[in-house]
Structure formats: C-alpha cells, structure tokens
C-alpha positions as CSV (number, residue, x, y, z in Angstrom):
1,M,96.2,120.7,115.7
2,Y,99.4,120.6,113.5
3,T,101.7,120.7,116.3
4,I,99.9,117.7,118.0
5,L,99.7,115.7,114.8
6,G,103.4,116.6,114.3
7,I,104.5,115.2,117.7
8,I,102.8,111.9,116.7
9,A,103.7,111.9,113.0
10,K,107.3,112.7,113.4
11,P,108.5,109.6,115.2
12,M,106.3,107.5,112.7
13,G,108.0,109.3,109.8
14,W,111.4,108.2,111.3
15,L,110.1,104.6,111.4
16,L,108.7,104.8,107.8
17,G,112.1,106.1,106.7
18,L,114.0,103.4,108.6
19,L,111.9,100.7,107.2
20,Y,112.3,102.0,103.7
21,D,116.1,102.0,104.0
22,L,116.0,98.4,104.9
23,I,113.4,97.3,102.3
24,Q,113.9,99.7,99.4
25,D,110.2,99.2,98.2
26,Y,107.8,101.9,99.4
27,G,104.6,99.8,98.9
28,I,106.0,96.8,101.1
29,T,107.4,99.3,103.6
30,I,103.8,100.7,104.0
31,I,102.5,97.2,104.5
32,L,105.2,96.3,107.1
33,F,104.7,99.8,108.8
34,T,100.9,99.1,109.1
35,I,101.5,95.8,110.6
36,I,103.9,97.2,113.2
37,V,101.5,100.0,114.1
38,K,98.5,97.6,114.4
39,V,100.4,95.1,116.5
40,C,101.5,97.9,118.9
41,I,97.9,99.1,119.5
42,Y,96.4,95.6,119.7
43,P,96.6,95.4,123.5
44,L,94.1,98.4,123.5
45,Y,91.7,96.4,121.4
46,I,91.9,93.6,123.9
47,K,91.4,95.9,126.8
48,Q,88.3,97.5,125.1
49,T,86.8,94.1,124.3
50,K,87.0,92.9,128.0
51,S,85.6,96.2,129.2
52,M,82.6,95.9,126.7
53,S,82.1,92.2,127.7
54,K,82.0,93.4,131.3
55,M,79.5,96.1,130.5
56,Q,77.1,93.4,129.1
57,D,77.1,91.8,132.7
58,V,76.8,95.0,134.6
59,Q,74.1,96.7,132.4
60,P,71.2,94.8,133.7
61,K,72.0,96.0,137.3
62,M,72.7,99.5,136.1
63,Q,69.3,99.6,134.3
64,A,67.5,98.2,137.5
65,L,69.1,101.1,139.6
66,Q,68.1,103.7,136.9
67,R,64.4,102.5,137.2
68,K,64.6,102.3,141.1
69,Y,66.0,105.7,141.6
70,A,64.7,107.6,138.5
71,N,63.5,110.4,140.7
72,D,66.6,110.6,142.9
73,K,69.6,111.5,140.9
74,E,71.9,111.9,143.9
75,T,71.1,108.5,145.3
76,L,71.3,107.1,141.8
77,N,74.9,108.3,141.4
78,I,76.0,106.9,144.8
79,K,74.5,103.5,144.0
80,M,76.1,103.5,140.6
81,A,79.5,104.3,142.2
82,E,78.9,101.4,144.7
83,L,78.0,99.0,141.8
84,Y,81.0,99.9,139.8
85,K,83.2,99.3,142.9
86,E,81.5,96.1,143.7
87,E,81.8,94.8,140.2
88,K,85.3,96.2,139.7
89,F,84.0,97.9,136.5
90,N,85.3,101.1,135.1
91,P,82.7,102.8,132.7
92,M,85.5,104.6,130.8
93,G,87.3,101.3,130.2
94,G,85.7,100.8,126.7
95,C,86.2,104.5,125.8
96,L,89.8,105.0,126.9
97,P,91.3,102.7,124.3
98,M,89.5,104.5,121.5
99,L,90.6,107.9,122.8
100,I,94.2,106.8,122.7
101,Q,93.9,105.3,119.2
102,M,92.3,108.4,117.6
103,P,95.5,110.7,117.8
104,I,97.6,107.7,116.5
105,I,95.4,107.2,113.4
106,M,95.2,111.0,112.8
107,G,99.0,111.2,113.0
108,L,99.2,108.3,110.6
109,F,96.9,110.0,108.1
110,A,98.8,113.3,108.4
111,L,102.1,111.4,107.8
112,L,101.0,109.4,104.8
113,R,99.0,112.2,103.2
114,N,101.9,114.7,103.5
115,P,105.0,112.6,104.2
116,M,107.6,115.1,103.3
117,Q,106.2,117.4,105.9
118,Y,107.3,115.0,108.6
119,I,110.2,113.2,107.1
120,S,113.4,115.2,106.7
121,D,115.4,112.5,104.5
122,G,115.3,114.1,101.0
123,S,116.0,110.8,99.3
124,M,112.4,109.7,100.4
125,I,110.8,112.1,98.0
126,F,111.5,109.6,95.2
127,A,110.2,106.7,97.2
128,F,106.7,108.2,97.5
129,H,106.4,108.2,93.6
130,E,107.3,104.5,93.3
131,H,104.9,102.0,91.6
132,F,103.6,99.2,93.5
133,L,101.6,96.2,91.9
134,W,99.2,97.9,89.5
135,I,99.7,101.4,91.0
136,E,102.0,103.5,88.9
137,D,102.6,106.2,91.5
138,L,101.8,105.7,95.2
139,S,101.7,109.5,95.7
140,Q,98.7,109.7,93.4
141,P,95.2,108.4,93.9
142,D,94.0,105.0,92.8
143,P,90.7,105.4,91.1
144,W,88.9,102.3,92.2
145,I,90.7,99.1,93.2
146,L,92.4,100.2,96.5
147,P,89.3,102.3,97.5
148,I,87.1,99.4,97.0
149,I,89.2,97.1,99.0
150,A,89.3,99.8,101.7
151,G,85.7,100.2,101.7
152,V,84.9,96.5,101.8
153,G,87.5,95.9,104.4
154,T,86.1,98.7,106.5
155,F,82.6,97.4,106.2
156,V,83.5,93.9,107.4
157,S,85.7,95.1,110.1
158,F,83.1,97.6,111.4
159,T,80.4,94.9,111.3
160,M,82.6,92.6,113.4
161,N,83.5,95.2,115.7
162,Q,79.9,96.3,116.2
163,A,79.0,92.7,117.1
164,L,82.0,92.4,119.5
165,N,81.2,95.7,121.3
166,D,77.4,95.4,121.3
167,T,76.0,96.4,124.8
168,G,72.3,95.9,124.0
169,N,71.8,99.5,124.0
170,N,68.9,100.2,121.6
171,Q,69.2,104.0,121.7
172,T,72.7,103.6,119.9
173,A,71.9,100.5,117.8
174,G,70.1,102.4,115.1
175,M,72.8,104.8,114.7
176,M,75.6,102.2,114.6
177,K,73.6,100.2,112.0
178,M,73.4,103.4,109.8
179,M,77.2,104.1,110.3
180,Q,77.9,100.4,109.3
181,F,76.9,101.3,105.7
182,I,77.8,105.1,105.6
183,F,81.3,104.9,107.0
184,P,82.7,102.4,104.4
185,I,81.1,104.5,101.7
186,M,82.9,107.6,103.0
187,I,86.2,105.7,103.2
188,L,85.7,104.4,99.5
189,W,85.0,108.0,98.4
190,M,87.9,109.7,100.3
191,A,90.3,106.9,99.3
192,R,89.6,107.9,95.6
193,A,91.1,111.4,96.4
194,F,93.9,110.4,98.8
195,P,97.4,109.4,97.7
196,S,97.5,105.6,97.0
197,G,100.0,105.2,99.8
198,L,97.4,106.3,102.4
199,A,94.6,104.1,100.8
200,L,97.0,101.1,101.0
201,Y,97.6,101.8,104.6
202,W,93.9,102.0,105.4
203,A,93.1,98.8,103.2
204,I,95.8,96.7,104.9
205,S,94.8,98.1,108.3
206,Q,91.3,97.0,107.9
207,I,92.3,93.5,106.7
208,I,94.5,93.1,109.7
209,Q,91.6,94.3,111.9
210,I,89.4,91.6,110.6
211,F,91.9,88.9,111.8
212,F,92.1,90.9,115.1
213,N,88.4,90.7,115.5
214,I,88.3,87.0,115.0
215,H,90.8,86.6,117.8
216,L,89.0,89.2,120.0
217,A,85.8,87.3,119.6
218,S,87.5,84.1,121.0
219,I,88.8,86.2,123.9
220,R,85.3,87.6,124.5
221,K,83.9,84.0,124.6
222,K,86.6,82.9,127.0
223,V,85.9,86.0,129.3
224,K,82.2,85.1,129.3
225,R,82.7,81.5,130.1
226,E,85.1,82.4,133.0
227,R,82.4,84.8,134.4
228,E,79.7,82.2,134.1
229,V,81.8,79.7,136.0
230,A,82.7,82.3,138.7
231,A,79.0,83.2,139.0
232,A,78.0,79.5,139.3
233,K,80.7,78.8,142.0
234,K,79.5,82.0,143.9
235,K,75.7,80.7,143.7
236,M,76.8,77.3,145.0
237,K,78.5,78.8,148.0
238,K,75.4,80.7,148.9
C-alpha cells in the first residue's frame, strides 16, 4: 500500500514543494495546490455525470428486460449486452472516474498527513509549521473551525452529488441518505485529529466541489435536453 501511495504522493510532493518555493506561504500553497488538483480531475467528474445521466435513460429498458427474462439469466445477459450496444452505454462509465480518483485522493491524504515522507527538500520542514490565519501551526490539528468547515462542505457537496448521480435505484437510496449525514460527521471528527494542512485541503476541496456540482448540474440539464430533442426527432421520422 505504501509503495502505491508513494508513487502517487511523490510527484504531488514535488508540485507542493515547487509551489511553496514560488509563494513562500504554506497555507496559500495548499489552497493553490488543491485548486490545481481539482481542476485536473474535473474532466472525470464531467464524464461521470454524463454517464449517470445516460443511466437514467437506459434504466427503464434494463428493468423491463430484467422482468421479462427473470428466469433466463443467459438470455438476459445477451439482451443486456445488445441494449448497451444499441444505446452506446458503458455500465462502468459512472464507476471508472471514481476508481481513478480514489488513488489520487489517498495519495493526497498520505502526502499532507506525512509530508516529509514524500518531500526530500529539508527546508520544507519549517514550512509545515507555519501559521495561517487563525491557525498557529499547520502541522497540528485545528480543534473546531476547519473541521466544521470541512464537515459542512462535505455535507453540501455530498448532497448535491447525490442529486446529480441519482439513478432512481431505491435499493441504494436509503444507504446513500444515511451516508449523507454519517460521512460529514466522520470527516469533522477525523479533521480534528489530522494536521491542519490536511483539514485545509479537504475544506477547500469540498468548497470547490460545490461550484463544480453547480456547473455539472447545468451540463446534465443540457445533456437531458439534447436527448429529448434527439428522441423527438427520431419519433417524428417513424
């Protein structure tokens, strides 16, 4: 695990060190670093949103096939494959972006929790202990303010993301509703024990994600309108 995290955390540590050399303020460096990372993985969010939007269109047809061939799994699999091909839909399209993001997020956590393990520049050891705004030492936990910001930001972004990626699956809806409250509380509690630099990264990351979700919602509406127009034209031709 540490080897895999190191492969991801090392180049991010190089970027963090480079930004600090230019800015000379560790708090602002973390904020800029967070923005760069989030912008780089934003195309994955767009891909995930489009895939989940497509899932909403395809799901009624999938459910119809599941009812029709409930007792014939082999035929069901064949019909499902034909449906995916006809609709040009990849069922893994919504999961793949998340699978790519998880190692990146884990690498970031490893880097910001133990930065000297992945940054060879000895001068950075002083940077980690700098003060920022009300925080006296970014290597030490902030008891409440940053954790609360991180928790509230997580709740808002998670709620928006849940609405964006809702596929109408009642089996997972209950679990996601529960996670909507449990996950932010977990983040708040963990942020009280993590270095302030890591809590700052997560708080800024969630604030950026809120703005991303606003834009993703507009993309989803646009995709939906385009599909409705295409379906109307197809119906007129028939």
